[in-house]
C-alpha positions in Angstrom: 13.9 38.0 57.3 10.6 36.4 56.1 9.6 32.9 57.1 9.4 30.2 54.5 5.6 30.2 54.5 5.6 33.9 53.7 7.7 33.6 50.6 6.2 33.2 47.2 8.1 30.3 45.7 9.0 26.9 47.2 11.4 24.2 46.0 12.2 20.7 47.3 15.7 19.2 47.2 16.6 15.6 48.1 20.3 14.8 48.7 22.0 11.5 49.6 24.0 11.7 52.8 26.8 9.5 54.1 26.7 9.5 58.0 29.3 7.9 60.2 28.3 5.2 62.7 27.9 7.8 65.5 25.7 10.0 63.2 23.6 6.9 62.3 23.0 6.4 66.0 21.9 10.0 66.4 19.4 9.6 63.5 18.0 6.4 65.0 17.6 8.1 68.4 15.8 11.1 67.0 13.5 8.8 64.9 12.6 6.9 68.1 12.1 10.2 70.1 9.8 11.7 67.5 7.8 8.5 67.2 7.5 8.2 71.0 6.0 11.8 71.3 3.6 11.1 68.4 2.5 7.8 70.0 2.0 9.5 73.4 -0.4 11.9 71.9 -2.3 9.1 70.0 -2.4 7.0 73.2 -3.9 9.8 75.3 -6.6 10.5 72.7 -7.5 6.8 72.4 -7.8 6.5 76.2 -10.0 9.6 76.3 -12.3 8.2 73.6 -12.6 4.9 75.5 -13.3 6.6 78.9 -16.0 8.8 77.6 -18.1 5.7 76.9 -18.1 4.6 80.5 -17.5 7.8 82.5 -21.2 8.3 83.2 -21.7 5.0 84.9 -18.2 4.1 86.3 -16.9 6.6 88.9 -13.3 5.3 88.5 -13.4 6.0 84.8 -14.9 9.4 85.5 -12.0 10.3 87.7 -9.5 8.9 85.2 -11.1 11.0 82.4 -10.6 14.2 84.4 -6.9 13.3 84.9 -6.5 12.5 81.2 -8.3 15.7 80.2 -5.9 17.7 82.3 -3.0 15.8 80.8 -4.2 16.6 77.3 -4.3 20.3 78.1 -0.7 20.1 79.3 0.5 18.1 76.3 -1.2 20.4 73.8 0.4 23.5 75.4 3.4 25.3 73.9 6.6 26.9 75.1 7.3 26.0 78.7 4.3 23.6 78.7 6.5 21.2 76.6 8.1 20.4 79.9 5.2 18.1 80.6 6.1 15.9 77.6 9.8 15.9 78.7 8.7 14.8 82.2 6.6 12.0 80.8 9.4 10.9 78.4 12.7 11.7 80.3 15.0 10.5 77.6 14.0 13.5 75.5 16.4 15.5 77.7 19.4 13.5 76.4 22.0 15.6 74.5 21.6 13.4 71.3 17.9 14.4 71.0 17.1 17.3 68.7 15.2 20.1 70.5 12.6 20.3 67.6 11.3 16.7 68.0 8.4 17.6 70.3 7.2 20.6 68.2 7.5 18.6 65.0 5.7 15.5 66.4 2.8 17.7 67.6 2.7 19.5 64.3 2.5 16.1 62.5 -0.2 14.9 64.8 -2.3 18.0 64.2 -1.8 17.5 60.4 -2.9 13.9 60.7 -6.3 15.0 62.2 -6.6 17.7 59.6 -6.1 15.1 56.8 -8.7 12.8 58.5 -11.3 15.6 58.3 -10.5 16.9 54.9 -9.2 13.8 53.0 -10.9 11.0 55.1 -7.5 9.3 55.7 -8.7 7.7 59.0 -8.0 8.4 62.7 -4.3 8.8 63.6 -2.8 5.5 64.8 0.3 4.4 66.5 3.6 4.6 64.5 5.5 1.3 64.8 9.3 0.9 64.6 10.5 -0.3 61.2 13.6 -0.6 59.1 12.8 2.9 57.8 13.7 5.9 59.9 13.0 9.6 59.7 12.7 12.7 61.7 12.2 16.4 61.0 13.9 19.5 62.3 13.6 23.2 61.5 16.2 25.7 60.4 16.8 28.8 62.6 18.5 32.0 61.5 20.1 34.6 63.7 19.7 38.3 63.0 22.1 39.4 60.2 22.4 35.9 58.8 20.5 34.5 55.7 20.8 32.3 52.7 21.9 28.8 52.2 24.9 29.1 54.6 23.7 31.3 57.4 21.3 29.2 59.5 21.6 26.3 61.9 21.1 24.1 58.8 23.5 25.2 56.1 25.7 24.3 53.2 29.4 24.3 54.1 30.2 23.8 50.5 28.6 21.9 47.6 29.4 18.5 49.1 28.9 19.1 52.8 26.0 20.1 55.1 25.8 21.2 58.7 22.8 19.7 60.6 21.8 20.2 64.2 23.1 17.6 66.6 24.5 15.5 63.7 27.1 18.2 62.7 29.1 18.2 59.4 28.0 15.5 57.0 28.9 14.7 53.4 26.1 14.9 50.8 25.6 14.3 47.1 22.9 15.1 44.6 22.2 16.3 41.1 24.9 18.8 40.1 22.4 20.7 38.0 20.0 21.3 41.0 22.9 22.2 43.4 24.3 24.7 40.9 20.8 26.2 40.5 20.5 26.7 44.3 24.0 28.3 44.6 23.5 30.5 41.6 20.0 31.6 42.6 19.9 35.4 42.6 17.1 36.0 45.1 16.9 35.8 48.8 16.9 32.0 49.7 15.9 30.4 52.9 16.1 26.7 54.1 13.0 25.7 56.1 12.0 22.3 57.4 14.5 19.5 56.8 13.7 15.7 56.9 16.5 13.3 57.7 15.7 9.7 56.7 16.9 6.2 56.2 15.1 4.0 53.6 14.5 0.3 53.8 17.6 -0.4 51.7 19.7 1.2 54.4 20.7 4.4 52.6 20.4 7.9 54.2 18.8 11.0 52.7 18.0 14.6 53.6 15.1 16.5 52.1 15.4 20.3 52.2 12.5 22.7 51.9 13.8 25.8 50.0 11.9 29.1 49.8 12.4 32.4 48.0 10.6 35.4 46.7 12.1 34.9 43.3 11.1 32.0 41.0 13.5 29.0 40.8 12.6 28.4 37.2 11.6 30.7 34.4 8.0 30.7 33.1 7.6 28.9 29.8 6.5 30.9 26.7 2.8 30.7 25.7 1.9 28.1 23.1 -1.8 28.9 22.6 -2.6 25.2 23.0 -5.1 23.5 25.3 -5.4 19.7 25.9 -7.6 17.3 27.8 -6.1 14.0 29.0 -7.8 10.7 29.9 -5.9 8.4 32.3 -6.4 4.7 31.7 -4.6 1.3 31.9 -4.0 0.4 28.3 -2.2 3.7 27.4 -1.3 5.7 30.5 -2.5 8.9 28.9 -4.7 9.6 25.9 -5.1 13.3 24.9 -7.8 15.1 23.1 -5.5 15.6 20.1 -5.3 11.8 19.5 -1.8 11.4 21.0 -0.9 9.1 23.8 1.8 8.0 26.3 2.3 4.3 26.8 1.8 2.7 30.2 5.3 1.4 31.3 3.9 -1.2 33.8 7.1 -0.9 35.9 5.9 -3.3 38.6 4.7 -6.0 36.1 8.1 -6.0 34.4 9.9 -6.9 37.6 7.2 -9.0 39.1 8.8 -12.4 38.5 12.2 -11.4 39.9 10.5 -9.8 42.9 8.4 -12.9 43.6 11.5 -15.1 43.6 13.3 -12.7 46.0 10.2 -12.6 48.3 9.9 -16.4 48.4 13.6 -16.7 49.3 13.2 -14.1 52.0 10.3 -16.0 53.4 12.2 -19.2 53.5 15.1 -17.6 55.3 12.8 -16.0 57.8 11.2 -19.4 58.6 14.7 -21.0 58.9 15.8 -18.2 61.3 12.7 -18.8 63.5 13.3 -22.6 63.5 16.9 -21.9 64.7 15.7 -19.6 67.4 17.4 -16.5 65.9 15.9 -13.0 65.8 15.4 -11.7 62.3 17.4 -8.6 63.0 20.4 -10.8 63.8 19.9 -13.1 60.8 22.4 -12.0 58.2 20.9 -14.2 55.5 17.4 -12.8 56.1 18.6 -9.2 56.2 20.5 -9.7 52.9 17.3 -10.8 51.1 15.2 -8.2 52.9 17.4 -5.5 51.5 17.3 -7.0 48.1 13.5 -7.0 48.1 13.5 -3.4 49.4 15.9 -2.5 46.6 13.6 -4.0 43.9 10.6 -2.0 45.3 12.7 1.2 45.3 13.9 0.6 41.8 10.3 0.1 40.6 9.2 3.3 42.4 12.0 5.3 40.9 11.4 4.1 37.4 7.7 5.0 37.7 8.5 8.4 39.2 11.0 9.2 36.5 8.6 8.3 33.7 5.7 10.3 35.3 8.1 13.3 35.6 8.8 13.0 31.9 5.1 12.7 30.9 4.0 15.6 33.1 6.8 17.9 31.9 6.0 17.1 28.3 2.4 18.0 28.8 3.2 21.2 30.7 5.8 22.3 28.1 3.5 21.8 25.1 0.2 23.3 26.4 -1.0 26.4 28.2 -3.9 24.5 29.8 -4.0 20.8 30.8 -7.4 19.4 31.9 -7.6 16.0 33.6 -10.1 13.9 35.7 -10.0 14.3 39.4 -9.9 10.6 40.0 -10.5 9.2 43.5 -7.8 6.5 43.4 -8.5 5.4 47.0 -11.9 4.3 45.9 -10.8 2.8 42.5 -8.2 0.4 44.1 -11.1 -1.2 46.1 -11.7 -3.2 42.9 -9.4 -6.1 43.6 -9.2 -7.1 39.9 -7.7 -3.7 38.9 -6.0 -2.6 42.2 -2.5 -3.7 41.3 -2.6 -2.2 37.8 -4.0 1.1 39.0 -1.4 1.4 41.7 1.3 0.5 39.2 0.1 3.2 36.8 0.5 6.0 39.4 -2.4 8.1 38.4 -2.6 10.3 41.5 1.2 10.9 41.4 0.9 12.1 37.8 -2.0 14.5 38.7 0.1 15.8 41.6 3.1 16.4 39.4 1.0 18.2 36.8 -0.3 20.6 39.5 3.2 21.2 40.9 4.7 21.8 37.5 1.8 24.0 36.4 2.4 26.3 39.3 6.1 26.3 38.8 6.1 27.1 35.0 3.0 29.3 35.0 0.6 26.9 33.3 -3.1 26.2 34.1 -4.0 22.7 35.3 -7.7 22.0 35.9 -9.1 18.8 37.4 -12.7 18.1 36.6 -15.3 15.6 37.9 -15.0 12.3 36.0 -18.7 11.5 35.7 -20.0 10.6 32.2 -16.8 11.7 30.4 -16.5 8.3 28.8 -20.2 7.8 28.1 -20.8 11.2 26.5 -20.5 12.0 22.7 -18.1 14.9 22.3 -19.9 16.0 19.1 -23.6 16.2 20.1 -23.5 15.6 23.9 -25.6 12.4 23.8 -25.1 10.4 27.0 -25.0 6.6 26.8 -27.2 5.3 29.7 -29.2 2.2 30.5 -28.8 -0.5 27.9 -26.6 1.8 25.8 -23.9 2.1 28.5 -20.5 1.2 27.2 -18.6 -1.6 29.1 -14.8 -1.4 29.5 -14.3 -3.9 26.7 -15.7 -1.4 24.1 -12.8 0.7 22.8 -14.5 2.3 19.8 -18.2 3.1 19.2 -20.6 5.1 17.1 -23.0 7.6 18.6 -26.6 6.5 18.1 -27.8 10.1 18.0 -25.4 11.8 15.5 -23.5 8.8 14.1 -20.1 10.1 15.0 -17.4 7.5 15.3 -15.3 7.7 18.6 -12.2 6.2 20.0 -13.2 5.7 23.6 -10.3 7.4 25.4 -9.8 10.2 22.9 -13.5 11.0 23.1 -13.2 11.1 26.9 -10.3 13.5 26.7 -12.3 15.8 24.5 -15.1 15.8 27.0 -12.7 16.5 29.9 -11.3 19.5 28.0 -14.8 20.8 27.4 -15.7 20.5 31.1 -12.5 22.4 32.0 -13.3 25.2 29.6 -16.8 25.5 30.9 -15.5 25.8 34.5 -13.3 28.7 33.3 
């Protein structure tokens, strides 16, 4: 049977799970184990970096660097060499620890360095313990077994899962998605699984599903092409003059959130005055969970709306062109950072790419330079004293006299850039 990475189509499913107290303990243990392995790798690399600065002039550091270099080779090994990590962290041999935690932590650490090089996310740092928990494990199939109910991670029925170490556990999710999985005609495989607890205290399992047959049918061709401009007044303005409003989910709940955060802060200060640890303060934990719930509610509202917007654009057009915005740089403007984060521009672009691949549509991201300052009729670029400030929402081209609505004009230029790239 093929591996998940060798299959043509991939689908993600998130289900809520309801673990017992013993199963919650297992999840916490595996979260700690995976974090410990990751932090071990980070610590060894940090020490190596520090020792290389002084090894040439301090003999003790030179000897220590040789020892650490040897340890890195052992830790970066595979197969039987994983015994070195188990010897360094003996609790990994406990029966409650999933056998995949070492391999998964090393994989995540390698991915962190790859992201640092390709996306400039920064050097990997230590993971600290928090109210959120998560760990990953992999599914394994024996010869002759396949599908959703044939591996070490499998569906026992529509409401129960079997997970390594954890065992049988009740789950719930969208009936529509679960029915789609069970009725899928092609060969289906469960790959990597993430078990997690959010800050509210609820537990979830995320399944990576793969198949050689598509999970959804391609949409019929519409013959339509559109460019979209992302902004903060309307979330999306398209080249046809349409728009999607900006819901401002965080702003709507800001007052309620601020009150809850102030109350949580007061309870934290009172617990410290009384000499109580925050984890043992029931009043503080109650407000902490309420604040976490408000954050999660806002995130879900935003994600639901962005899913609606992205699906509408993909359904209505064969080609969608958008700006490849560097949101990480844009949020450095402290005046607009909160509004940009609340809009979820990068999440929308990611959803468009994913849905485009799923439904057989083309999504093209173009460079954002001069899309706003260029006349879509004659191509004149507004530079120098003519450059348009953000406050100007409509303008007339000094070269051809065409009247433009700022965001609609930008969307037309974005579509033109995408068609040129094709």
